[in-house]
C-alpha positions, 0 to 999 in steps of 0.5 A: 486274117480269118479272125478279122473277117469273122469280126467284120461279118459279126459287125455287118450282120445286124445291119443286113437283117434290119435294113430290109425292114427299114425300107419296107413300106408300112403294111396298111393291113397290119395297121389298126387305127383307133375308132374315131367318133365322127359324123356319118351321113349313112342313116343305117350306120351305128357310128352315125347314131353314136356320133349323134349321141355325142353331139349337141344337147338338143337339135333345133328341131327338138328345141322347137318341138319342146317349146311348142309343147312346153307343158307336155313331158314324156317320161320313161321308167326302165330297169336296165339290168346293169346293161345286160341284154336278154342274151346275157351280154353287156351292151349299154349302147342298145339302152342308149339307142332305145332311150334316144329313139323314144324321145323321152324327156325324163327317165327313171332307171333301176339296176344301174352300176358304177365301177363294178367288176361285173360290168367292166368297171364302167360308170354306167350312168355317166356313159348314158348321160354322155351318149344322150347329152342329158343331166343325171342324178344317181342314188346308190342302194348298195356297194357291190364288187368294189362298185355301186348299184342303185337307181338313177334319173336322166333328164333333158332338163336341168336337175336343180337338186336331188336326194336319196331316201333309204326305204325299210328293207330286210335283206337288200338295201332299197332306196328312192331317189328324188330329183327336182327338175326345172322344165322351162320354169315349171318345177316338178319332182321325179322319183325312181325306185326299185322295191323289194321281193318280199310282200311284207317288205314292200308294204313297209316301203309303200308306206315310207314312199307315201310319207315322202311324197305327201310332203312334196312341195311340187307336182311329182312323177313316181316311177320304178320297178315295184316288183308287184302286180297292180292289185297289190299296190292299193297304197300307191293308188290311194294317192297317185294316178296310174298312167295306164288309163285302160285295162288293155294297157294295164294288162301289158307285161313289163317283165316276161320270162319262162317262169314269170311274167307280170306288169311290175314297172309303173309310172304314177302321177300326182293330181295336177298331172294328166296322163295322155298316152301310155306304152310298153316298148318290147325290147331285148336290151334288158330283161325288163321292158321300158314303160313310156308315158306322155304327161300334161302339166296343168 
């Protein structure tokens, strides 16, 4: 008889343990739903900004503005430092927010990574393109940690084609990417580059860039991190116009640190393009500051 009772207890014990959890209501505190991108009416909400980035290519207001000023282009150059901010944290969202707030039409980027372990295997240009609803072209300079590292161009307008040019280099491979952009029927070349740290290396790179640009079929904008002060860029000044039109603008640093501060990021124009305004945006989203210029096509 005792054996029978023991067997019955063994059979009933699991049900007794499980039953209370079967009828217990679901704890809302323990349940963590995945974040869903949704439009938010709160102007101070970061999710609202993110929702805007994931929305339409351009708002009707932006389209009207572009049509009314179809010969004015806002260009930006920005070394994003792989999305690493001045606090040493990876945060591409701040880069996206800054570019969006600037209302730039064509953006030249440097130090952009794709699928690298040190930037969590993210395709950074793909993410920025989606966040900003922009077209892009990417030019790899080197392979790094199973990923890629290089220059890129984002554009509000269609990119019809692009090409990556290898520049002379000593230790680290350097490149120049060129994108043919169709701005409401007006075509121009946008270039993005990141030059070397050695002065003699940069001189050879300047000469290579001059040869490439001199063969340009269209008006062109040369942008990038030149790793050089303006007084060492005579080769570039011989053929292009600096968008910083006055000494006060030209003296604003684009890179600042305790050890070194200098203007090293530039936007240069071909002769048919007229610089209207120039600005350096002070931001901690990268170790470089973005440079933005309004340009008029003649």
